[in-house]
N, C-alpha and C positions, 0 to 999 in steps of 0.2 A: 504493499499499499504506499502510495506517495504521500509525502508531507505537505503537498500543496493543498490549497483550499478549493473545494468545489462550490462554486457559486451557482445556485439554482434559481432561475427566474421563471416562475409560472406566469402565463399570460393568456388572455382571451379577448380578442378584438380591441387591443390597446396599442396599436401601432404608433399612434401619436405620442404615447408616453414611453413606449419601449426603447426608442432610440436614446432618450435621456438616461434611462436606467442602465442600459448597456454602457453608455459613455461614462457614467459615474464609476462603473467597475473598472473600465480600462484606465482610469486616472489613478487607481490605487497604487501607492508607492511602496517600494522595498518589500515586495511580497510576490509569491508565486501562486497562480490561480488558474483554474479552468472555468469557463462560463458555459452553463447548460441552460438553454432556453427551452422550456416545455410549452409548446403551443397547444392549448386545450381546445382545439377546434375552431380557431379564428378564421374569419372570412373577409378580412380587411386588408390583405396584403402583408400580413406579418411574416409569412414565409419568405417573400421577396426581400423584405428588409433584413431579415436574419442572415441571408446570404452575403450581405455586405460586410459582415463582421467575422473575426476569427473565433467562432463559437461552435459548440455542439448543438445542433438544432434537432428537436424531437417533436413529432406531431402525433396527436391522438384525437379521436372524436371527443366532443365535450363531455367531461365526466366530473368537473368541479375541481376546486383548488387542492383538496386533500389528495386526490388521485394524481394531479399534476406534480405536486411536491414529491410524492412517493415514487413516481416514475423517474424524476430527476435524481433522487437518492439512489435508486437501483442502478442508474446508469452513470454514477459518479465514481471517481477513483481516489479522491483526496482523503486525508486523515481528518480534515475539518470540513463541516458543511455550513454554508451560510446561505440564507434565503434572501431574496430581494423581490418584493412585489413590484410588478412592472410599472406601477404609477408612483413609485418612491425613488429616492436618490440617496447615494452615499457620499459623505464627506471623504476626501481623498486619503486620509490616514485611518479610515475605519477598520480595515482588515488588519493592518499593522498593529494597531492598538490592541486588538482582541488576541492575536497570536502572542503578543508580548504578555498579556494578562495570563494566558495559559502557561507560558514558560515560567512566570513568577508564582503561579498558583496551580501546580500540576494536579492537585486533587479535584479540581473542578471539571465538570464535563460540559458545562454551558455557561456562556456569558452574554449579557445584553448591554445596551447602551442607552443613554438619553436620546431624545429626538427633538427636532424642530417641527412643529405642525404648521402647514400652510393650507389656506383655503382661498381659492381664486386669486392666487398670487400674494396674499397677505398673511403675515405671521399671526398665529392664534396663541393667546395666552392659555396655558393648560391649568385646569382646576387642581386644587389640592388633592382631590380623590385620585387623580391620574398620576400622582408622583411615583416615580419608579425607585426601585431599590434592589439590594442584593441580600444573600443569606437565605433564611427560611421565608419563602414567598408563597407557601401553601394557602394560608387564609386570604392573603391579598389576591391570589389568583382565583379563589372562590368568589370573591367580591366582584371582580370585573377582570377583564383581559388586560393585565398590566404589562405583559411581555408581547412585543410586536415581532411577528416573523421577520420583518426586514432588519431588526436590530440584533438578532441573535447570531452567535457562532456556536456550533455544537460539535463535540468530538463524536466520531462515528460510533463509538462503543455505547453511547447513550441510547441509540436506537435499538441496540441489541438488548438493552436492559428494559426499555419501556415499550418497544414496538414503534410502528410507523403511525401516520395520521389515519384516523378512522374515516374511510371513504363513504360510509353511510350518512355522514353529516354533510348536508349541503351548505351549512353555515356553522360558525362557532366550532369548527374542527380544530382550530388552534387552541381555543379555550379548553376543550376536552384533552388535547395533548398536553398543555401546560399543567393541567391538574395531575396527570400521570407523572410528569416530570417532577413537579415541586412537592409531591407527596413522598418522593424518595430521595431527592437530591437538593442541595443548596445551589443557589443561583449566583453566579458572579455578576458584578455590575461595574460599568465604567461610566462615570458621571458626565463625561464629555458628550455634547450633542453631535452625534456622528451619522445620524439618519435624518433625512428630510422627507416627511410624509406629506404627500400632496392629496388633499381631499377636496370635497365639494362638487365633484363631477357626478353626473347622473348615473353612470354604470357601476358605482360602488356597490359591493355585495350587500352591505348593511342597509342600503336603500332599496335593493331589489327583493330582499327576503324580509318580510315583516315578522314581528314577534320573535326577536332573537332570544328573549327570555325563555321561550318554549325550548329552544335548542340548548340553552345553558342548563335548564332544569333537566333535560334529557341526558346531558353529559354527566351531570352529578349522579343522577339516578342510575345510569349505566354502570358507573364505577363503584357505587355502593353495592349494587347487585352482584358485581363481579368480585366483591371483597378485595378491592384494590387498596382500600385505606386501612390504617390501623383503627382500633376501636375509638381512640381519642379523635382521630381525624374524621371518622365517620360521624361522630356527634356534631362536630363543627360543620361538616358538609351538609348534614340534615338541616341545620339552622339556615344556611344560605339557600338550600333547596326550597324550603318553605317560603322564603322571601321572594324568590324568582317565580315560583309556582303561583303565588298569590297575585302577582302582577299580571301574569298570563290569564289566570281565572277571572280576575276583575274585567280584563279586556273582553273575554268571551261573554261575560254577563252583560256588559254594556252593548255588545253587538247582537245580543239575543241568541247566541249559539249555545243553547242549553244542553243539547245532546253531547257536543264536543266538551263542554264544561264537565258534565257528569262522567264521561269517559276519562278525562284527564284527572279528575279528582280520585277516581278509583285507582288509576295508575299511581298517583301520588301516595295514596294510603298504603298501597302494597310496598312501595319503596321505604316509606317511613317505618314500616313494621319490620324491616330487615335488621 
């Protein structure tokens, strides 16, 4: 296995952003890497754009971000894995800083960084609830998705310990994955803002798939049912499960979807009884 970094960029109909994402990887300094673009069924000329760059290009029919990331991992050769969403950018020393962290902290299997948030070209101020950190991040990861795929670097052996992304999740697949990771391992953190997240565009997954609390609840419930957590972690997880489930249930009630509400409440009770 090579000591290089495998940079995996999943993309779907984002040619207008992809060029910038690839460019930000090519600007990385003092580091060896391979770029793997996984095209998840694009029909906007992404394939033609990819041919212009020194990258490995893989095409698949549209299966979602979890499948695209997994396909990239399976076709990678590096000791380290770094993901970059195709609408995000990296600061030029991002990879160097993360490899340096691993050399100084060899016991860690994952490290993430701070981010700059942009919307329609303007910098957004992040709320206190979104503050990132390192160490034990399990409860924070239950609360909300505080680890961004574009900000992480992961040693390959982490996937051997916790598995790949769950492809049955059309959304919140990263939330479910981080719960598996943070329940077993501490997370490294670099305070520098080394990722630029570009938001506000219409095709963001969070805008296309409503009721994300449904999928967050499903993620927690799945892992409780699989006995993934310790007993102490399970009780903490149930607390957040009830919070997210109640948000979803209230939404069903307001929309008059009483059958779906009843079915979800039965599922919730089953999980809480585990």
